[in-house]
MISE-792232 format. One record per residue (C-alpha): residue number from 0; x, y, z; residue in three letters. Coordinates in Angstrom, 1 decimal. Layout:
REM residues N
pt seq=NUM&px=X&py=Y&pz=Z&type=ALA
...
//
This chain:
REM residues 251
pt seq=0&px=221.6&py=58.0&pz=230.5&type=MET
pt seq=1&px=222.0&py=57.2&pz=226.8&type=ARG
pt seq=2&px=219.3&py=59.8&pz=226.0&type=ALA
pt seq=3&px=221.2&py=62.4&pz=227.9&type=ILE
pt seq=4&px=224.5&py=61.5&pz=226.2&type=LEU
pt seq=5&px=222.8&py=61.8&pz=222.8&type=SER
pt seq=6&px=221.6&py=65.3&pz=223.6&type=VAL
pt seq=7&px=225.0&py=66.2&pz=224.8&type=GLY
pt seq=8&px=226.8&py=65.0&pz=221.7&type=ARG
pt seq=9&px=224.4&py=67.0&pz=219.6&type=ILE
pt seq=10&px=224.4&py=70.2&pz=221.6&type=ALA
pt seq=11&px=228.2&py=70.3&pz=222.1&type=CYS
pt seq=12&px=228.6&py=70.8&pz=218.3&type=ALA
pt seq=13&px=232.1&py=69.5&pz=218.0&type=VAL
pt seq=14&px=233.7&py=70.9&pz=214.9&type=GLU
pt seq=15&px=232.9&py=68.3&pz=212.3&type=GLU
pt seq=16&px=231.7&py=68.1&pz=208.7&type=PRO
pt seq=17&px=228.3&py=69.7&pz=208.2&type=GLU
pt seq=18&px=226.9&py=66.5&pz=206.7&type=ARG
pt seq=19&px=226.8&py=65.1&pz=210.3&type=ALA
pt seq=20&px=224.4&py=67.7&pz=211.4&type=ALA
pt seq=21&px=221.2&py=65.8&pz=210.3&type=PRO
pt seq=22&px=222.3&py=62.9&pz=212.4&type=LEU
pt seq=23&px=222.7&py=65.1&pz=215.4&type=ARG
pt seq=24&px=219.4&py=66.8&pz=214.7&type=ASP
pt seq=25&px=217.7&py=63.4&pz=214.4&type=ALA
pt seq=26&px=219.0&py=62.2&pz=217.7&type=ALA
pt seq=27&px=218.0&py=65.4&pz=219.5&type=LEU
pt seq=28&px=214.6&py=65.4&pz=217.9&type=THR
pt seq=29&px=214.0&py=61.8&pz=219.0&type=ALA
pt seq=30&px=214.8&py=62.6&pz=222.7&type=VAL
pt seq=31&px=212.7&py=65.7&pz=223.1&type=PHE
pt seq=32&px=209.9&py=64.6&pz=220.7&type=ALA
pt seq=33&px=209.3&py=61.5&pz=222.8&type=LEU
pt seq=34&px=209.1&py=63.6&pz=226.0&type=VAL
pt seq=35&px=206.9&py=66.2&pz=224.2&type=LEU
pt seq=36&px=204.5&py=63.6&pz=222.7&type=CYS
pt seq=37&px=204.3&py=61.8&pz=226.0&type=GLY
pt seq=38&px=203.4&py=65.0&pz=227.8&type=GLY
pt seq=39&px=200.8&py=66.0&pz=225.3&type=LEU
pt seq=40&px=199.3&py=62.5&pz=225.4&type=ALA
pt seq=41&px=198.9&py=62.9&pz=229.2&type=LEU
pt seq=42&px=197.6&py=66.5&pz=229.1&type=THR
pt seq=43&px=194.1&py=65.4&pz=229.7&type=TYR
pt seq=44&px=195.0&py=62.5&pz=231.9&type=GLY
pt seq=45&px=196.0&py=62.3&pz=235.6&type=PRO
pt seq=46&px=197.9&py=65.5&pz=236.5&type=PRO
pt seq=47&px=200.3&py=63.4&pz=238.6&type=GLY
pt seq=48&px=201.6&py=61.5&pz=235.5&type=ARG
pt seq=49&px=202.1&py=64.7&pz=233.5&type=LEU
pt seq=50&px=203.9&py=66.3&pz=236.5&type=GLY
pt seq=51&px=206.3&py=63.5&pz=236.8&type=LEU
pt seq=52&px=207.0&py=63.5&pz=233.0&type=LEU
pt seq=53&px=207.6&py=67.3&pz=233.1&type=THR
pt seq=54&px=209.9&py=66.9&pz=236.0&type=LEU
pt seq=55&px=211.9&py=64.4&pz=233.9&type=ALA
pt seq=56&px=212.1&py=66.9&pz=231.1&type=LEU
pt seq=57&px=213.3&py=69.6&pz=233.6&type=GLY
pt seq=58&px=216.1&py=67.3&pz=234.8&type=LEU
pt seq=59&px=217.0&py=66.2&pz=231.2&type=LEU
pt seq=60&px=217.5&py=69.7&pz=229.9&type=LEU
pt seq=61&px=220.3&py=70.9&pz=232.3&type=PRO
pt seq=62&px=221.9&py=67.4&pz=232.4&type=ALA
pt seq=63&px=222.1&py=67.4&pz=228.6&type=GLY
pt seq=64&px=223.5&py=70.8&pz=228.5&type=ALA
pt seq=65&px=226.3&py=70.0&pz=231.0&type=ILE
pt seq=66&px=227.1&py=66.8&pz=229.2&type=THR
pt seq=67&px=227.3&py=68.8&pz=226.0&type=ALA
pt seq=68&px=230.2&py=70.8&pz=227.3&type=VAL
pt seq=69&px=231.9&py=67.9&pz=228.9&type=LEU
pt seq=70&px=231.9&py=66.0&pz=225.6&type=LEU
pt seq=71&px=233.6&py=68.8&pz=223.6&type=ARG
pt seq=72&px=236.9&py=68.0&pz=221.9&type=ARG
pt seq=73&px=238.9&py=70.0&pz=222.6&type=PRO
pt seq=74&px=237.2&py=70.6&pz=225.9&type=ARG
pt seq=75&px=236.2&py=74.2&pz=226.5&type=SER
pt seq=76&px=233.6&py=76.3&pz=228.2&type=CYS
pt seq=77&px=233.6&py=79.9&pz=227.3&type=SER
pt seq=78&px=231.8&py=82.7&pz=229.3&type=PRO
pt seq=79&px=229.0&py=82.6&pz=226.7&type=ALA
pt seq=80&px=228.7&py=78.9&pz=227.2&type=ASP
pt seq=81&px=228.3&py=79.5&pz=230.9&type=GLN
pt seq=82&px=225.4&py=81.8&pz=230.3&type=VAL
pt seq=83&px=223.8&py=79.2&pz=228.0&type=THR
pt seq=84&px=224.3&py=76.6&pz=230.8&type=LEU
pt seq=85&px=222.6&py=78.9&pz=233.3&type=ALA
pt seq=86&px=219.7&py=79.3&pz=230.8&type=ARG
pt seq=87&px=219.3&py=75.6&pz=230.6&type=ALA
pt seq=88&px=219.3&py=75.3&pz=234.4&type=ALA
pt seq=89&px=216.7&py=78.1&pz=234.7&type=VAL
pt seq=90&px=214.5&py=76.3&pz=232.1&type=ALA
pt seq=91&px=214.8&py=73.1&pz=234.1&type=GLY
pt seq=92&px=213.7&py=75.1&pz=237.2&type=GLY
pt seq=93&px=210.6&py=76.2&pz=235.2&type=CYS
pt seq=94&px=209.8&py=72.6&pz=234.4&type=ALA
pt seq=95&px=210.3&py=71.6&pz=238.1&type=THR
pt seq=96&px=208.0&py=74.4&pz=239.3&type=LEU
pt seq=97&px=205.4&py=73.3&pz=236.8&type=PHE
pt seq=98&px=205.6&py=69.7&pz=237.8&type=ALA
pt seq=99&px=205.3&py=70.6&pz=241.5&type=GLY
pt seq=100&px=202.1&py=72.6&pz=240.8&type=ALA
pt seq=101&px=200.5&py=69.7&pz=238.9&type=LEU
pt seq=102&px=201.4&py=67.2&pz=241.6&type=LEU
pt seq=103&px=200.1&py=69.5&pz=244.4&type=ALA
pt seq=104&px=197.0&py=70.6&pz=242.4&type=GLY
pt seq=105&px=197.9&py=74.3&pz=242.8&type=THR
pt seq=106&px=197.7&py=77.0&pz=240.0&type=PRO
pt seq=107&px=200.3&py=76.5&pz=237.3&type=VAL
pt seq=108&px=200.9&py=80.1&pz=236.3&type=LEU
pt seq=109&px=202.6&py=81.8&pz=239.2&type=THR
pt seq=110&px=205.0&py=84.7&pz=239.6&type=TRP
pt seq=111&px=207.8&py=82.4&pz=240.4&type=GLN
pt seq=112&px=207.3&py=80.6&pz=237.2&type=LEU
pt seq=113&px=207.0&py=83.9&pz=235.3&type=PHE
pt seq=114&px=210.3&py=85.2&pz=236.7&type=VAL
pt seq=115&px=212.2&py=82.0&pz=235.9&type=LEU
pt seq=116&px=210.6&py=81.8&pz=232.4&type=GLY
pt seq=117&px=211.3&py=85.4&pz=231.4&type=VAL
pt seq=118&px=214.9&py=85.0&pz=232.8&type=THR
pt seq=119&px=215.5&py=82.0&pz=230.5&type=ALA
pt seq=120&px=214.1&py=83.9&pz=227.6&type=LEU
pt seq=121&px=216.1&py=87.1&pz=228.2&type=VAL
pt seq=122&px=219.3&py=85.2&pz=228.7&type=LEU
pt seq=123&px=219.0&py=84.2&pz=225.0&type=ASP
pt seq=124&px=220.2&py=87.6&pz=224.0&type=ALA
pt seq=125&px=222.9&py=87.7&pz=226.7&type=VAL
pt seq=126&px=225.1&py=84.8&pz=225.6&type=ASP
pt seq=127&px=225.5&py=86.1&pz=222.1&type=GLY
pt seq=128&px=226.6&py=89.5&pz=223.5&type=LEU
pt seq=129&px=229.0&py=87.9&pz=225.9&type=VAL
pt seq=130&px=230.5&py=85.7&pz=223.1&type=ALA
pt seq=131&px=231.2&py=88.8&pz=221.0&type=ARG
pt seq=132&px=232.5&py=90.9&pz=223.9&type=ALA
pt seq=133&px=234.9&py=88.2&pz=225.0&type=THR
pt seq=134&px=236.0&py=87.2&pz=221.4&type=GLY
pt seq=135&px=234.9&py=83.6&pz=222.0&type=THR
pt seq=136&px=232.3&py=83.2&pz=219.3&type=SER
pt seq=137&px=232.5&py=79.8&pz=217.6&type=SER
pt seq=138&px=230.4&py=77.4&pz=215.5&type=ALA
pt seq=139&px=230.2&py=75.0&pz=218.5&type=ALA
pt seq=140&px=228.9&py=77.7&pz=220.8&type=GLY
pt seq=141&px=226.4&py=79.0&pz=218.2&type=ALA
pt seq=142&px=225.0&py=75.5&pz=217.8&type=ARG
pt seq=143&px=224.9&py=74.9&pz=221.6&type=PHE
pt seq=144&px=223.0&py=78.2&pz=221.9&type=ASP
pt seq=145&px=220.6&py=77.3&pz=219.2&type=MET
pt seq=146&px=219.8&py=73.9&pz=220.6&type=GLU
pt seq=147&px=219.3&py=75.3&pz=224.1&type=THR
pt seq=148&px=217.0&py=78.0&pz=222.6&type=ASP
pt seq=149&px=214.8&py=75.3&pz=221.1&type=ALA
pt seq=150&px=214.7&py=73.2&pz=224.2&type=ALA
pt seq=151&px=213.8&py=76.3&pz=226.4&type=VAL
pt seq=152&px=210.9&py=77.1&pz=224.0&type=LEU
pt seq=153&px=209.8&py=73.5&pz=224.1&type=LEU
pt seq=154&px=209.6&py=73.4&pz=227.9&type=VAL
pt seq=155&px=207.8&py=76.7&pz=228.2&type=LEU
pt seq=156&px=205.4&py=76.0&pz=225.4&type=SER
pt seq=157&px=204.4&py=72.7&pz=227.0&type=VAL
pt seq=158&px=203.7&py=74.7&pz=230.2&type=VAL
pt seq=159&px=201.5&py=77.1&pz=228.3&type=ILE
pt seq=160&px=199.7&py=74.4&pz=226.4&type=SER
pt seq=161&px=198.6&py=72.8&pz=229.7&type=VAL
pt seq=162&px=197.8&py=76.0&pz=231.5&type=ALA
pt seq=163&px=196.1&py=77.9&pz=228.7&type=LEU
pt seq=164&px=195.6&py=76.5&pz=225.2&type=VAL
pt seq=165&px=196.5&py=73.0&pz=224.0&type=PRO
pt seq=166&px=197.9&py=74.1&pz=220.7&type=TRP
pt seq=167&px=200.5&py=76.4&pz=222.2&type=ALA
pt seq=168&px=203.0&py=73.4&pz=222.1&type=TRP
pt seq=169&px=203.3&py=74.1&pz=218.4&type=LEU
pt seq=170&px=205.6&py=77.0&pz=219.3&type=ILE
pt seq=171&px=208.2&py=74.7&pz=220.7&type=GLY
pt seq=172&px=207.5&py=71.7&pz=218.5&type=ALA
pt seq=173&px=208.0&py=73.2&pz=215.0&type=MET
pt seq=174&px=211.8&py=73.2&pz=215.1&type=ARG
pt seq=175&px=211.8&py=69.6&pz=216.1&type=TYR
pt seq=176&px=209.3&py=68.6&pz=213.5&type=VAL
pt seq=177&px=211.4&py=70.3&pz=210.9&type=PHE
pt seq=178&px=214.6&py=68.6&pz=212.1&type=ALA
pt seq=179&px=212.8&py=65.2&pz=212.2&type=GLY
pt seq=180&px=211.6&py=65.5&pz=208.6&type=VAL
pt seq=181&px=215.1&py=66.7&pz=207.5&type=ALA
pt seq=182&px=216.6&py=63.6&pz=209.0&type=ALA
pt seq=183&px=214.7&py=61.5&pz=206.4&type=VAL
pt seq=184&px=214.2&py=64.0&pz=203.6&type=HIS
pt seq=185&px=217.5&py=65.3&pz=202.2&type=PRO
pt seq=186&px=216.2&py=68.5&pz=200.5&type=PRO
pt seq=187&px=215.4&py=69.9&pz=203.9&type=TRP
pt seq=188&px=219.1&py=69.5&pz=205.0&type=ARG
pt seq=189&px=220.4&py=72.2&pz=202.7&type=ALA
pt seq=190&px=221.6&py=75.4&pz=204.4&type=PRO
pt seq=191&px=219.1&py=78.2&pz=204.5&type=LEU
pt seq=192&px=220.1&py=81.8&pz=203.6&type=PRO
pt seq=193&px=220.1&py=84.2&pz=206.6&type=PRO
pt seq=194&px=216.9&py=86.1&pz=207.0&type=ARG
pt seq=195&px=216.4&py=88.9&pz=209.6&type=PRO
pt seq=196&px=212.7&py=88.1&pz=209.6&type=SER
pt seq=197&px=213.4&py=84.6&pz=210.8&type=ARG
pt seq=198&px=215.2&py=85.9&pz=213.9&type=GLN
pt seq=199&px=212.5&py=88.5&pz=214.5&type=VAL
pt seq=200&px=209.7&py=85.9&pz=214.4&type=ILE
pt seq=201&px=211.6&py=83.6&pz=216.7&type=ALA
pt seq=202&px=212.1&py=86.4&pz=219.2&type=ALA
pt seq=203&px=208.4&py=87.3&pz=218.9&type=GLY
pt seq=204&px=207.6&py=83.7&pz=219.9&type=ALA
pt seq=205&px=209.6&py=84.1&pz=223.0&type=GLY
pt seq=206&px=207.9&py=87.4&pz=223.8&type=VAL
pt seq=207&px=204.5&py=85.8&pz=223.3&type=ALA
pt seq=208&px=205.4&py=83.0&pz=225.7&type=ILE
pt seq=209&px=206.6&py=85.5&pz=228.3&type=GLY
pt seq=210&px=203.3&py=87.4&pz=228.1&type=ILE
pt seq=211&px=201.3&py=84.3&pz=228.4&type=ALA
pt seq=212&px=203.3&py=83.2&pz=231.5&type=LEU
pt seq=213&px=202.3&py=86.4&pz=233.4&type=ALA
pt seq=214&px=199.5&py=85.6&pz=235.9&type=PRO
pt seq=215&px=197.9&py=89.0&pz=235.5&type=VAL
pt seq=216&px=197.4&py=88.7&pz=231.7&type=VAL
pt seq=217&px=193.9&py=87.9&pz=230.6&type=ASP
pt seq=218&px=193.5&py=84.4&pz=229.1&type=ALA
pt seq=219&px=191.9&py=85.7&pz=226.0&type=GLU
pt seq=220&px=194.7&py=88.2&pz=225.4&type=ILE
pt seq=221&px=197.2&py=85.5&pz=225.9&type=ALA
pt seq=222&px=195.4&py=83.3&pz=223.4&type=ARG
pt seq=223&px=195.5&py=86.0&pz=220.8&type=VAL
pt seq=224&px=199.2&py=86.7&pz=221.3&type=VAL
pt seq=225&px=200.1&py=83.0&pz=221.2&type=LEU
pt seq=226&px=197.9&py=82.6&pz=218.1&type=GLY
pt seq=227&px=199.8&py=85.4&pz=216.3&type=ALA
pt seq=228&px=203.1&py=83.7&pz=217.3&type=ALA
pt seq=229&px=202.0&py=80.3&pz=216.0&type=VAL
pt seq=230&px=200.8&py=81.9&pz=212.7&type=ALA
pt seq=231&px=204.1&py=83.8&pz=212.3&type=ALA
pt seq=232&px=206.1&py=80.6&pz=212.9&type=LEU
pt seq=233&px=204.0&py=78.7&pz=210.4&type=LEU
pt seq=234&px=204.7&py=81.3&pz=207.8&type=TYR
pt seq=235&px=208.4&py=81.4&pz=208.5&type=SER
pt seq=236&px=208.8&py=77.6&pz=208.5&type=PHE
pt seq=237&px=206.5&py=77.3&pz=205.5&type=GLY
pt seq=238&px=208.5&py=79.8&pz=203.5&type=ARG
pt seq=239&px=211.7&py=78.0&pz=204.3&type=ASP
pt seq=240&px=210.2&py=74.7&pz=203.3&type=VAL
pt seq=241&px=209.0&py=76.1&pz=199.9&type=LEU
pt seq=242&px=212.5&py=77.6&pz=199.3&type=ASP
pt seq=243&px=214.2&py=74.3&pz=200.0&type=LEU
pt seq=244&px=211.8&py=72.3&pz=197.8&type=GLU
pt seq=245&px=212.2&py=74.7&pz=194.9&type=ARG
pt seq=246&px=216.0&py=74.5&pz=195.2&type=ARG
pt seq=247&px=215.8&py=70.8&pz=195.2&type=ALA
pt seq=248&px=213.7&py=70.7&pz=192.1&type=ARG
pt seq=249&px=216.0&py=73.0&pz=190.3&type=ARG
pt seq=250&px=219.0&py=70.8&pz=191.1&type=ARG
//
């Protein structure tokens, strides 16, 4: 329960000084990194254990998102937040389907999982549109959206890493690795300038996962697409890290 509350306090993004962001990131990173590392450690172990662990992740994601909204001060839940909550629930459903397939010994990549996974990815574009259309955009909602994006990618990349290629988990893990290092390395906490390429690369990672989830896509094609996504993310994160380190040296 404490882990769920920690995720909630971070994701709700109550308006507070920016210096508190690294603490929120550190707590969020700890919760999901533990689940991720545990899942990867059991990838080659008994499928039942990995299935139960994935099921726990699937329950944690929507529970943390709901708690996030409940902990807001002042309490609010805009139409865009409702879309984000729905996306967290859909991603939790993906994890549940994946866990059920592992426990039953049936194929992991199914059309049901594909539909849910693509729905969770597509809704990423919907909540922002809803926020602008309803005039309810806020820093809290933007951060809630961002943390949910990261969690959805984490869930789906773990699914792909077990079903296709072990290194696919890097797609979902990079953001948490960055946040974890930033929690103990101050130069990485500095704000980054907006870059359109960063958004394009992040969207491309989602497209790559969506392609890999399709049961009809050849495994070799999926590996190539996922490899391109990982390479692009490494480039994007690497460029940001170099910029942050250069700025720290100049200061």
